C-alpha positions as a Markdown table, in Angstrom:
| # | Residue | x | y | z |
|---|---|---|---|---|
| 1 | Unk | 107.1 | 140.0 | 82.3 |
| 2 | Unk | 108.7 | 142.0 | 85.1 |
| 3 | Unk | 107.6 | 145.2 | 83.6 |
| 4 | Unk | 104.0 | 144.0 | 83.3 |
| 5 | Unk | 104.1 | 142.8 | 86.9 |
| 6 | Unk | 105.4 | 146.2 | 88.1 |
| 7 | Unk | 102.6 | 148.0 | 86.2 |
| 8 | Unk | 99.9 | 145.7 | 87.7 |
| 9 | Unk | 101.3 | 146.2 | 91.2 |
| 10 | Unk | 101.2 | 150.0 | 90.9 |
| 11 | Unk | 97.7 | 149.9 | 89.5 |
| 12 | Unk | 96.4 | 147.8 | 92.4 |
| 13 | Unk | 98.0 | 150.1 | 94.9 |
| 14 | Unk | 96.4 | 153.1 | 93.3 |
| 15 | Unk | 93.0 | 151.6 | 93.0 |
| 16 | Unk | 92.7 | 150.7 | 96.7 |
| 17 | Unk | 90.4 | 147.9 | 97.7 |
| 18 | Unk | 90.5 | 145.1 | 95.1 |
| 19 | Unk | 89.6 | 141.4 | 95.2 |
| 20 | Unk | 92.1 | 139.3 | 93.2 |
| 21 | Unk | 90.9 | 135.7 | 92.4 |
| 22 | Unk | 93.4 | 133.0 | 91.5 |
| 23 | Unk | 91.4 | 130.0 | 90.2 |
| 24 | Unk | 92.6 | 126.4 | 90.0 |
| 25 | Unk | 96.0 | 126.9 | 91.6 |
| 26 | Unk | 98.3 | 123.8 | 91.6 |
| 27 | Unk | 101.5 | 125.0 | 93.0 |
| 28 | Unk | 102.9 | 127.9 | 95.1 |
| 29 | Unk | 102.7 | 131.3 | 93.4 |
| 30 | Unk | 105.0 | 134.1 | 94.4 |
| 31 | Unk | 102.5 | 137.0 | 94.4 |
| 32 | Unk | 105.1 | 139.7 | 94.0 |
| 33 | Unk | 106.4 | 138.1 | 90.9 |
| 34 | Unk | 103.0 | 138.4 | 89.1 |
| 35 | Unk | 102.4 | 141.9 | 90.3 |
| 36 | Unk | 100.2 | 141.4 | 93.4 |
| 37 | Unk | 101.2 | 143.5 | 96.4 |
| 38 | Unk | 102.3 | 141.3 | 99.3 |
| 39 | Unk | 103.9 | 141.7 | 102.7 |
| 40 | Unk | 105.1 | 145.2 | 103.4 |
| 41 | Unk | 103.7 | 146.5 | 100.1 |
| 42 | Unk | 100.2 | 145.3 | 100.9 |
| 43 | Unk | 98.8 | 148.0 | 103.2 |
| 44 | Unk | 95.3 | 146.5 | 102.8 |
| 45 | Unk | 95.0 | 147.5 | 99.2 |
| 46 | Unk | 93.7 | 144.1 | 98.0 |
| 47 | Unk | 92.5 | 140.7 | 99.1 |
| 48 | Unk | 93.4 | 137.5 | 97.4 |
| 49 | Unk | 91.1 | 134.5 | 97.0 |
| 50 | Unk | 92.5 | 131.3 | 95.5 |
| 51 | Unk | 90.8 | 128.0 | 94.7 |
| 52 | Unk | 92.8 | 124.7 | 94.6 |
| 53 | Unk | 92.3 | 121.0 | 94.8 |
| 54 | Unk | 95.5 | 120.7 | 96.9 |
| 55 | Unk | 95.5 | 121.7 | 100.5 |
| 56 | Unk | 99.3 | 121.9 | 100.5 |
| 57 | Unk | 99.0 | 124.9 | 98.2 |
| 58 | Unk | 97.1 | 126.8 | 100.9 |
| 59 | Unk | 99.8 | 126.0 | 103.5 |
| 60 | Unk | 102.7 | 126.9 | 101.2 |
| 61 | Unk | 101.1 | 130.3 | 100.3 |
| 62 | Unk | 100.4 | 131.0 | 104.0 |
| 63 | Unk | 96.6 | 131.5 | 103.5 |
| 64 | Unk | 95.0 | 133.2 | 106.5 |
| 65 | Unk | 91.9 | 131.1 | 106.2 |
| 66 | Unk | 91.2 | 127.8 | 104.5 |
| 67 | Unk | 87.6 | 126.8 | 103.6 |
| 68 | Unk | 86.8 | 123.2 | 102.5 |
| 69 | Unk | 84.1 | 123.1 | 99.9 |
| 70 | Unk | 81.8 | 120.2 | 100.6 |
| 71 | Unk | 79.7 | 118.2 | 98.2 |
| 72 | Unk | 76.3 | 119.7 | 97.3 |
| 73 | Unk | 73.1 | 118.6 | 98.8 |
| 74 | Unk | 70.7 | 116.6 | 96.7 |
| 75 | Unk | 68.4 | 119.5 | 95.8 |
| 76 | Unk | 71.4 | 121.8 | 95.0 |
| 77 | Unk | 72.8 | 119.0 | 92.8 |
| 78 | Unk | 69.6 | 118.6 | 90.8 |
| 79 | Unk | 69.2 | 122.4 | 90.4 |
| 80 | Unk | 72.8 | 122.8 | 89.1 |
| 81 | Unk | 72.4 | 119.8 | 86.8 |
| 82 | Unk | 69.2 | 121.1 | 85.3 |
| 83 | Unk | 70.7 | 124.6 | 84.8 |
| 84 | Unk | 73.7 | 123.0 | 83.0 |
| 85 | Unk | 71.6 | 120.7 | 80.8 |
| 86 | Unk | 69.4 | 123.5 | 79.6 |
| 87 | Unk | 65.8 | 123.6 | 78.3 |
| 88 | Unk | 65.7 | 119.8 | 77.5 |
| 89 | Unk | 64.8 | 119.2 | 81.2 |
| 90 | Unk | 61.9 | 121.7 | 81.2 |
| 91 | Unk | 58.5 | 120.1 | 81.1 |
| 92 | Unk | 60.2 | 116.7 | 80.6 |
| 93 | Unk | 58.3 | 113.4 | 80.4 |
| 94 | Unk | 58.3 | 111.0 | 83.4 |
| 95 | Unk | 60.6 | 108.7 | 81.5 |
| 96 | Unk | 63.1 | 111.5 | 80.7 |
| 97 | Unk | 63.0 | 112.7 | 84.3 |
| 98 | Unk | 63.8 | 109.2 | 85.6 |
| 99 | Unk | 66.9 | 108.8 | 83.4 |
| 100 | Unk | 68.0 | 112.4 | 84.0 |
| 101 | Unk | 67.9 | 111.9 | 87.8 |
| 102 | Unk | 69.8 | 108.6 | 87.3 |
| 103 | Unk | 72.5 | 110.5 | 85.4 |
| 104 | Unk | 72.5 | 113.2 | 88.1 |
| 105 | Unk | 72.9 | 110.6 | 90.8 |
| 106 | Unk | 75.9 | 109.1 | 89.0 |
| 107 | Unk | 77.6 | 112.5 | 89.3 |
| 108 | Unk | 77.4 | 112.0 | 93.1 |
| 109 | Unk | 76.9 | 115.7 | 94.1 |
| 110 | Unk | 80.2 | 116.8 | 92.6 |
| 111 | Unk | 79.8 | 120.2 | 91.1 |
| 112 | Unk | 82.4 | 119.8 | 88.3 |
| 113 | Unk | 80.8 | 116.5 | 87.2 |
| 114 | Unk | 77.3 | 117.9 | 87.3 |
| 115 | Unk | 78.2 | 120.9 | 85.1 |
| 116 | Unk | 80.4 | 118.9 | 82.6 |
| 117 | Unk | 77.9 | 116.0 | 82.1 |
| 118 | Unk | 74.9 | 118.4 | 82.1 |
| 119 | Unk | 76.5 | 120.5 | 79.3 |
| 120 | Unk | 77.4 | 117.4 | 77.3 |
| 121 | Unk | 73.8 | 116.2 | 77.2 |
| 122 | Unk | 72.2 | 119.6 | 76.3 |
| 123 | Unk | 69.5 | 119.1 | 73.6 |
| 124 | Unk | 70.1 | 115.3 | 73.4 |
| 125 | Unk | 67.2 | 112.9 | 72.9 |
| 126 | Unk | 66.0 | 110.3 | 75.4 |
| 127 | Unk | 68.0 | 107.5 | 73.7 |
| 128 | Unk | 71.2 | 109.4 | 74.0 |
| 129 | Unk | 70.5 | 110.2 | 77.7 |
| 130 | Unk | 69.9 | 106.5 | 78.4 |
| 131 | Unk | 73.1 | 105.6 | 76.6 |
| 132 | Unk | 75.0 | 108.2 | 78.7 |
| 133 | Unk | 73.5 | 106.7 | 81.9 |
| 134 | Unk | 74.7 | 103.3 | 81.0 |
| 135 | Unk | 78.2 | 104.5 | 80.3 |
| 136 | Unk | 78.4 | 106.4 | 83.6 |
| 137 | Unk | 77.3 | 103.3 | 85.5 |
| 138 | Unk | 80.2 | 101.5 | 83.8 |
| 139 | Unk | 82.7 | 104.3 | 84.7 |
| 140 | Unk | 82.8 | 105.3 | 81.0 |
| 141 | Unk | 82.3 | 109.1 | 81.1 |
| 142 | Unk | 85.1 | 109.6 | 78.6 |
| 143 | Unk | 83.1 | 107.6 | 76.0 |
| 144 | Unk | 80.3 | 110.1 | 76.0 |
| 145 | Unk | 81.2 | 111.8 | 72.7 |
| 146 | Unk | 79.9 | 115.3 | 73.5 |
| 147 | Unk | 82.1 | 115.6 | 76.6 |
| 148 | Unk | 84.8 | 118.1 | 75.7 |
| 149 | Unk | 88.3 | 116.6 | 76.2 |
| 150 | Unk | 89.5 | 119.7 | 78.0 |
| 151 | Unk | 86.4 | 119.6 | 80.3 |
| 152 | Unk | 86.6 | 115.9 | 80.9 |
| 153 | Unk | 86.2 | 115.4 | 84.7 |
| 154 | Unk | 88.6 | 112.4 | 84.5 |
| 155 | Unk | 91.3 | 114.6 | 82.9 |
| 156 | Unk | 90.9 | 117.1 | 85.8 |
| 157 | Unk | 91.2 | 114.4 | 88.4 |
| 158 | Unk | 94.2 | 112.8 | 86.6 |
| 159 | Unk | 95.9 | 116.2 | 86.9 |
| 160 | Unk | 95.5 | 115.9 | 90.7 |
| 161 | Unk | 97.0 | 112.4 | 90.4 |
| 162 | Unk | 99.9 | 113.7 | 88.3 |
| 163 | Unk | 100.8 | 116.2 | 91.0 |
| 164 | Unk | 101.1 | 113.6 | 93.7 |
| 165 | Unk | 104.6 | 113.2 | 95.0 |
| 166 | Unk | 106.0 | 109.7 | 95.0 |
| 167 | Unk | 105.0 | 106.5 | 93.2 |
| 168 | Unk | 103.8 | 104.9 | 96.5 |
| 169 | Unk | 101.2 | 107.6 | 97.0 |
| 170 | Unk | 100.0 | 107.2 | 93.3 |
| 171 | Unk | 99.9 | 103.4 | 93.6 |
| 172 | Unk | 98.0 | 103.6 | 96.9 |
| 173 | Unk | 95.4 | 105.9 | 95.3 |
| 174 | Unk | 94.9 | 103.4 | 92.5 |
| 175 | Unk | 94.6 | 100.5 | 95.0 |
| 176 | Unk | 91.6 | 102.4 | 96.6 |
| 177 | Unk | 89.7 | 102.1 | 93.3 |
| 178 | Unk | 89.6 | 98.3 | 93.8 |
| 179 | Unk | 87.1 | 98.8 | 96.6 |
| 180 | Unk | 83.4 | 99.0 | 95.7 |
| 181 | Unk | 81.5 | 102.3 | 95.2 |
| 182 | Unk | 80.8 | 104.1 | 98.5 |
| 183 | Unk | 82.9 | 101.6 | 100.4 |
| 184 | Unk | 84.3 | 102.5 | 103.8 |
| 185 | Unk | 88.0 | 101.8 | 103.3 |
| 186 | Unk | 89.7 | 100.6 | 106.5 |
| 187 | Unk | 93.3 | 101.5 | 107.1 |
| 188 | Unk | 94.2 | 97.9 | 108.1 |
| 189 | Unk | 92.7 | 96.4 | 105.0 |
| 190 | Unk | 94.5 | 98.9 | 102.8 |
| 191 | Unk | 97.8 | 98.1 | 104.7 |
| 192 | Unk | 97.3 | 94.4 | 104.0 |
| 193 | Unk | 96.9 | 95.0 | 100.2 |
| 194 | Unk | 99.6 | 97.7 | 100.0 |
| 195 | Unk | 102.2 | 95.5 | 101.9 |
| 196 | Unk | 101.4 | 92.5 | 99.8 |
| 197 | Unk | 101.7 | 94.6 | 96.6 |
| 198 | Unk | 105.1 | 95.6 | 97.7 |
| 199 | Unk | 104.5 | 99.3 | 98.4 |
| 200 | Unk | 105.8 | 98.9 | 102.0 |
| 201 | Unk | 108.7 | 96.6 | 103.1 |
| 202 | Unk | 107.5 | 95.9 | 106.6 |
| 203 | Unk | 104.0 | 95.4 | 108.0 |
| 204 | Unk | 105.0 | 96.8 | 111.3 |
| 205 | Unk | 105.5 | 100.3 | 109.8 |
| 206 | Unk | 102.9 | 99.9 | 107.1 |
| 207 | Unk | 100.1 | 101.3 | 109.3 |
| 208 | Unk | 101.8 | 104.6 | 109.9 |
| 209 | Unk | 102.9 | 104.8 | 106.2 |
| 210 | Unk | 99.3 | 104.2 | 105.0 |
| 211 | Unk | 98.0 | 106.8 | 107.4 |
| 212 | Unk | 100.6 | 109.4 | 106.0 |
| 213 | Unk | 99.8 | 108.4 | 102.4 |
| 214 | Unk | 96.0 | 108.6 | 103.0 |
| 215 | Unk | 96.4 | 112.1 | 104.5 |
| 216 | Unk | 98.3 | 113.2 | 101.4 |
| 217 | Unk | 95.5 | 111.9 | 99.2 |
| 218 | Unk | 92.9 | 113.7 | 101.3 |
| 219 | Unk | 94.8 | 117.0 | 101.1 |
| 220 | Unk | 94.8 | 116.5 | 97.3 |
| 221 | Unk | 91.0 | 116.0 | 97.3 |
| 222 | Unk | 91.4 | 112.4 | 96.0 |
| 223 | Unk | 90.0 | 110.7 | 99.2 |
| 224 | Unk | 87.5 | 111.8 | 101.8 |
| 225 | Unk | 87.3 | 111.0 | 105.5 |
| 226 | Unk | 84.2 | 108.9 | 106.3 |
| 227 | Unk | 82.1 | 111.0 | 108.6 |
| 228 | Unk | 80.9 | 108.1 | 110.7 |
| 229 | Unk | 84.3 | 106.6 | 111.4 |
| 230 | Unk | 87.2 | 109.1 | 111.4 |
| 231 | Unk | 89.9 | 106.5 | 110.5 |
| 232 | Unk | 88.1 | 105.1 | 107.6 |
| 233 | Unk | 88.1 | 106.9 | 104.2 |
| 234 | Unk | 86.0 | 106.9 | 101.1 |
| 235 | Unk | 86.6 | 107.5 | 97.4 |
| 236 | Unk | 84.1 | 109.7 | 95.6 |
| 237 | Unk | 82.4 | 107.7 | 92.9 |
| 238 | Unk | 83.6 | 110.1 | 90.1 |
| 239 | Unk | 87.2 | 110.0 | 91.5 |
| 240 | Unk | 87.0 | 106.2 | 91.5 |
| 241 | Unk | 85.7 | 106.2 | 88.0 |
| 242 | Unk | 88.6 | 108.3 | 86.9 |
| 243 | Unk | 91.1 | 105.9 | 88.6 |
| 244 | Unk | 89.5 | 103.0 | 86.8 |
| 245 | Unk | 89.6 | 104.9 | 83.5 |
| 246 | Unk | 93.3 | 105.5 | 84.1 |
| 247 | Unk | 93.9 | 101.8 | 84.6 |
| 248 | Unk | 91.5 | 100.5 | 81.9 |
| 249 | Unk | 94.3 | 99.8 | 79.4 |
| 250 | Unk | 98.0 | 99.9 | 78.9 |
| 251 | Unk | 100.7 | 97.7 | 80.5 |
| 252 | Unk | 99.2 | 97.7 | 84.0 |
| 253 | Unk | 95.5 | 97.1 | 83.6 |
| 254 | Unk | 92.9 | 96.9 | 86.5 |
| 255 | Unk | 89.9 | 94.6 | 85.8 |
| 256 | Unk | 87.0 | 95.8 | 88.0 |
| 257 | Unk | 83.6 | 94.5 | 86.8 |
| 258 | Unk | 80.3 | 95.9 | 87.9 |
| 259 | Unk | 77.7 | 93.5 | 89.4 |
| 260 | Unk | 75.6 | 93.4 | 86.2 |
| 261 | Unk | 78.7 | 92.4 | 84.2 |
| 262 | Unk | 78.2 | 88.7 | 83.9 |
| 263 | Unk | 80.8 | 87.7 | 81.3 |
| 264 | Unk | 83.6 | 89.9 | 82.7 |
| 265 | Unk | 86.3 | 87.6 | 81.4 |
| 266 | Unk | 85.2 | 88.1 | 77.7 |
| 267 | Unk | 87.4 | 90.1 | 75.3 |
| 268 | Unk | 90.1 | 90.8 | 77.9 |
| 269 | Unk | 93.8 | 91.1 | 77.3 |
| 270 | Unk | 94.9 | 88.9 | 80.1 |
| 271 | Unk | 98.6 | 89.5 | 79.6 |
| 272 | Unk | 98.4 | 93.1 | 80.8 |
| 273 | Unk | 96.1 | 92.6 | 83.8 |
| 274 | Unk | 97.8 | 93.3 | 87.2 |
| 275 | Unk | 94.7 | 93.5 | 89.4 |
| 276 | Unk | 91.3 | 91.9 | 89.5 |
| 277 | Unk | 88.6 | 93.0 | 92.0 |
| 278 | Unk | 85.3 | 91.2 | 92.3 |
| 279 | Unk | 84.5 | 92.8 | 95.7 |
| 280 | Unk | 81.4 | 94.5 | 94.2 |
| 281 | Unk | 80.2 | 91.2 | 92.6 |
| 282 | Unk | 79.2 | 89.0 | 95.5 |
| 283 | Unk | 77.0 | 86.8 | 93.2 |
| 284 | Unk | 79.7 | 86.2 | 90.7 |
| 285 | Unk | 79.9 | 82.6 | 89.6 |
| 286 | Unk | 82.9 | 82.9 | 87.2 |
| 287 | Unk | 86.5 | 82.3 | 87.9 |
| 288 | Unk | 89.2 | 82.7 | 85.3 |
| 289 | Unk | 90.0 | 79.0 | 85.2 |
| 290 | Unk | 92.7 | 77.8 | 82.8 |
| 291 | Unk | 93.5 | 81.4 | 81.8 |
| 292 | Unk | 97.1 | 82.8 | 82.0 |
| 293 | Unk | 97.5 | 86.0 | 83.9 |
| 294 | Unk | 101.3 | 86.3 | 83.8 |
| 295 | Unk | 101.4 | 89.7 | 85.4 |
| 296 | Unk | 98.5 | 89.5 | 87.8 |
| 297 | Unk | 99.5 | 90.6 | 91.3 |
| 298 | Unk | 96.2 | 91.3 | 93.1 |
| 299 | Unk | 93.0 | 89.2 | 93.1 |
| 300 | Unk | 90.2 | 90.2 | 95.4 |
| 301 | Unk | 86.9 | 88.4 | 95.8 |
| 302 | Unk | 83.9 | 88.8 | 98.2 |
| 303 | Unk | 81.5 | 86.0 | 97.7 |
| 304 | Unk | 77.8 | 85.5 | 98.7 |
| 305 | Unk | 77.1 | 82.4 | 96.7 |
| 306 | Unk | 79.2 | 79.2 | 96.4 |
| 307 | Unk | 82.1 | 79.3 | 94.0 |
| 308 | Unk | 83.6 | 75.9 | 93.2 |
| 309 | Unk | 87.3 | 76.3 | 92.3 |
| 310 | Unk | 89.1 | 73.9 | 90.0 |
| 311 | Unk | 92.4 | 72.5 | 91.3 |
| 312 | Unk | 94.3 | 74.3 | 88.5 |
| 313 | Unk | 92.6 | 77.6 | 88.8 |
| 314 | Unk | 95.7 | 79.4 | 90.1 |
| 315 | Unk | 98.0 | 77.8 | 87.6 |
| 316 | Unk | 98.3 | 80.8 | 85.4 |
| 317 | Unk | 98.8 | 83.3 | 88.3 |
| 318 | Unk | 102.4 | 82.7 | 89.3 |
| 319 | Unk | 103.1 | 86.4 | 90.0 |
| 320 | Unk | 100.2 | 86.8 | 92.4 |
| 321 | Unk | 101.2 | 88.8 | 95.6 |
| 322 | Unk | 97.8 | 89.5 | 97.2 |
| 323 | Unk | 94.9 | 87.1 | 97.3 |
| 324 | Unk | 91.7 | 88.0 | 99.2 |
| 325 | Unk | 89.0 | 85.3 | 99.2 |
| 326 | Unk | 86.3 | 86.5 | 101.6 |
| 327 | Unk | 82.8 | 85.0 | 102.1 |
| 328 | Unk | 80.0 | 87.3 | 103.1 |
| 329 | Unk | 78.2 | 84.4 | 104.8 |
| 330 | Unk | 79.5 | 80.9 | 105.8 |
| 331 | Unk | 80.2 | 79.0 | 102.6 |
| 332 | Unk | 82.2 | 75.8 | 102.0 |
| 333 | Unk | 85.5 | 76.1 | 100.3 |
| 334 | Unk | 88.0 | 73.5 | 99.2 |
| 335 | Unk | 91.4 | 75.1 | 98.6 |
| 336 | Unk | 92.6 | 74.3 | 95.1 |
| 337 | Unk | 95.9 | 72.3 | 94.9 |
| 338 | Unk | 97.3 | 75.0 | 92.6 |
| 339 | Unk | 97.3 | 77.5 | 95.5 |
| 340 | Unk | 100.5 | 75.9 | 96.9 |
| 341 | Unk | 102.4 | 77.0 | 93.8 |
| 342 | Unk | 101.9 | 80.8 | 94.4 |
| 343 | Unk | 105.4 | 81.3 | 95.5 |
| 344 | Unk | 105.2 | 85.1 | 95.2 |
| 345 | Unk | 102.1 | 85.4 | 97.5 |
| 346 | Unk | 102.7 | 87.8 | 100.4 |
| 347 | Unk | 99.1 | 88.4 | 101.6 |
| 348 | Unk | 96.4 | 85.7 | 101.9 |
| 349 | Unk | 93.0 | 86.6 | 103.4 |
| 350 | Unk | 90.7 | 83.6 | 103.7 |
| 351 | Unk | 87.7 | 84.8 | 105.8 |
| 352 | Unk | 84.4 | 83.4 | 107.0 |
| 353 | Unk | 84.7 | 80.1 | 105.0 |
| 354 | Unk | 83.9 | 76.5 | 106.1 |
| 355 | Unk | 87.3 | 75.3 | 105.0 |
| 356 | Unk | 87.4 | 71.7 | 103.8 |
| 357 | Unk | 90.0 | 69.4 | 102.4 |
| 358 | Unk | 93.8 | 69.8 | 102.7 |
| 359 | Unk | 94.5 | 73.3 | 104.1 |
| 360 | Unk | 98.0 | 72.4 | 105.0 |
| 361 | Unk | 99.0 | 73.4 | 101.5 |
| 362 | Unk | 99.1 | 77.0 | 102.9 |
| 363 | Unk | 102.4 | 75.9 | 104.5 |
| 364 | Unk | 104.0 | 75.8 | 101.0 |
| 365 | Unk | 103.6 | 79.6 | 100.5 |
| 366 | Unk | 107.2 | 80.4 | 101.4 |
| 367 | Unk | 107.0 | 84.2 | 101.0 |
| 368 | Unk | 103.7 | 84.6 | 102.9 |
| 369 | Unk | 103.8 | 87.5 | 105.4 |
| 370 | Unk | 100.1 | 88.1 | 106.2 |
| 371 | Unk | 97.6 | 85.3 | 106.8 |
| 372 | Unk | 94.0 | 85.8 | 107.9 |
| 373 | Unk | 91.7 | 82.9 | 108.7 |
| 374 | Unk | 89.3 | 85.2 | 110.5 |
| 375 | Unk | 85.8 | 83.7 | 111.0 |
| 376 | Unk | 86.7 | 80.4 | 109.4 |
| 377 | Unk | 85.3 | 77.1 | 110.6 |
| 378 | Unk | 88.4 | 74.8 | 110.9 |
| 379 | Unk | 89.1 | 71.9 | 113.2 |
| 380 | Unk | 92.9 | 72.0 | 113.3 |
| 381 | Unk | 95.5 | 74.6 | 112.6 |
| 382 | Unk | 97.9 | 72.8 | 110.2 |
| 383 | Unk | 101.3 | 72.0 | 111.6 |
| 384 | Unk | 102.7 | 72.9 | 108.2 |
| 385 | Unk | 102.2 | 76.6 | 109.0 |
| 386 | Unk | 105.4 | 76.5 | 111.0 |
| 387 | Unk | 107.3 | 76.4 | 107.7 |
| 388 | Unk | 106.1 | 79.9 | 106.9 |
| 389 | Unk | 109.4 | 81.6 | 107.9 |
| 390 | Unk | 108.4 | 85.0 | 106.5 |
| 391 | Unk | 105.0 | 85.1 | 108.3 |
| 392 | Unk | 104.6 | 88.3 | 110.3 |
| 393 | Unk | 100.8 | 88.5 | 110.9 |
| 394 | Unk | 98.3 | 85.7 | 111.7 |
| 395 | Unk | 94.6 | 86.4 | 112.4 |
| 396 | Unk | 92.6 | 83.6 | 113.9 |
| 397 | Unk | 89.8 | 85.8 | 115.4 |
| 398 | Unk | 86.3 | 84.3 | 115.3 |
| 399 | Unk | 87.5 | 80.8 | 114.2 |
| 400 | Unk | 84.9 | 78.2 | 115.1 |
| 401 | Unk | 85.6 | 74.6 | 116.0 |
| 402 | Unk | 89.3 | 75.2 | 116.4 |
| 403 | Unk | 90.8 | 72.6 | 118.8 |
| 404 | Unk | 93.1 | 73.6 | 121.7 |
| 405 | Unk | 96.0 | 71.9 | 120.0 |
| 406 | Unk | 96.3 | 74.9 | 117.7 |
| 407 | Unk | 98.2 | 76.6 | 120.6 |
| 408 | Unk | 101.2 | 74.3 | 120.0 |
| 409 | Unk | 101.4 | 75.5 | 116.4 |
| 410 | Unk | 101.1 | 79.1 | 117.4 |
| 411 | Unk | 103.8 | 78.6 | 120.1 |
| 412 | Unk | 106.2 | 77.6 | 117.4 |
| 413 | Unk | 105.1 | 80.5 | 115.1 |
| 414 | Unk | 105.7 | 82.9 | 118.0 |
| 415 | Unk | 109.4 | 82.3 | 117.6 |
| 416 | Unk | 109.1 | 84.1 | 114.3 |
| 417 | Unk | 108.2 | 87.3 | 116.1 |
| 418 | Unk | 104.9 | 87.6 | 114.4 |
| 419 | Unk | 101.7 | 89.3 | 115.6 |
| 420 | Unk | 98.9 | 86.9 | 116.3 |
| 421 | Unk | 95.2 | 87.7 | 116.8 |
| 422 | Unk | 93.9 | 84.6 | 118.4 |
| 423 | Unk | 90.6 | 82.9 | 118.7 |
| 424 | Unk | 89.0 | 84.4 | 121.9 |
| 425 | Unk | 87.0 | 81.3 | 122.8 |
| 426 | Unk | 90.1 | 79.1 | 123.3 |
| 427 | Unk | 92.2 | 79.2 | 126.4 |
| 428 | Unk | 95.8 | 79.9 | 125.7 |
| 429 | Unk | 97.3 | 77.7 | 128.5 |
| 430 | Unk | 99.9 | 76.3 | 126.3 |
| 431 | Unk | 101.4 | 79.8 | 126.0 |
| 432 | Unk | 101.1 | 80.7 | 129.7 |
| 433 | Unk | 103.6 | 83.4 | 130.5 |
| 434 | Unk | 104.1 | 84.2 | 126.8 |
| 435 | Unk | 101.3 | 86.6 | 125.9 |
| 436 | Unk | 103.5 | 89.0 | 123.9 |
| 437 | Unk | 102.1 | 89.7 | 120.5 |
| 438 | Unk | 98.5 | 88.7 | 121.3 |
| 439 | Unk | 95.5 | 91.0 | 121.2 |
């Protein structure tokens, strides 16, 4: 190998101006070891262009200039897709054009996806195109038979995942797939989930740790900064599909139905499910009642329609660590009695509900660290909350109808050194001279 590298080096030096392209680089390459003149040997005889999905590679190889390749424009996407799909899209019928553009949209302007999917559907008939569109909508690219395994976009993205350093970064990446398509992922929300899931020990440092982890994912092309809000991030649809493909089976399964999936509990292996996200299904009217999820750690729900919960609905979720029940509009909610038995729960987000019944059962959650009642309509803050000795964050912002007596409960909670975001429409006279921890 050394002899071949030496021969190549001498050849490049003799030839003069040469462009060397290193494609799809995943780790630092010592140029001199592969025969490319570098440093004092260089003398302007060649230029090196490398492509990589990992920004860290550019830094480690001391690249003089780094160019970020953005997603294609809509017209560019369609042109590349038609070129990859071949003559089947020439003089196509209106019906074929409609389904072809739907498939193209599912690729979400990602060049690799446009080429791979376009090639896979070359010379296929309308029925096969329609089937492919349905599979892409369900994050099932790998099930399109004509997609070559080596060219599978998911496999390429998984390689980026495999190169991530540290299990925390990998787990944080997978957590991001629980958010809906095109969702602006807020750092605070991700910190709540990650802390409850056990990725970070303390909420106080979780914000900085999440920021660092997210930056690593951006540098590995697995997340993108949201252009409208610099602190928020977004996961490309195809990257999200790949993450869901990676967690679709095995010992740690993620269950993430799409809005049109009505019977999402059917034919599921409940004993392997560790996360359920219904954030993209606001009209969902199913809840896994009386079903055992022995390994379930995360349950996320964002509701637009009423969802009656049976008293025993959490009975089979004893390992639950993160529970997000958020209403998209004011809806009534009676907390199920089985909630009080979730002894492993660390994060509980109950937002924008008209809470009814006995909410003091929250005080039984002995390991709870994060509690949000933001936007809820409640008359009294239960005294039982003072029993939450592990509580470190309490959000009461936007609470309606909350009586002033809640300040007495908060005063006792303040002894636990927790951070409280209080209801802005209530005077905090009971805590006069003790504003520390409030925002």
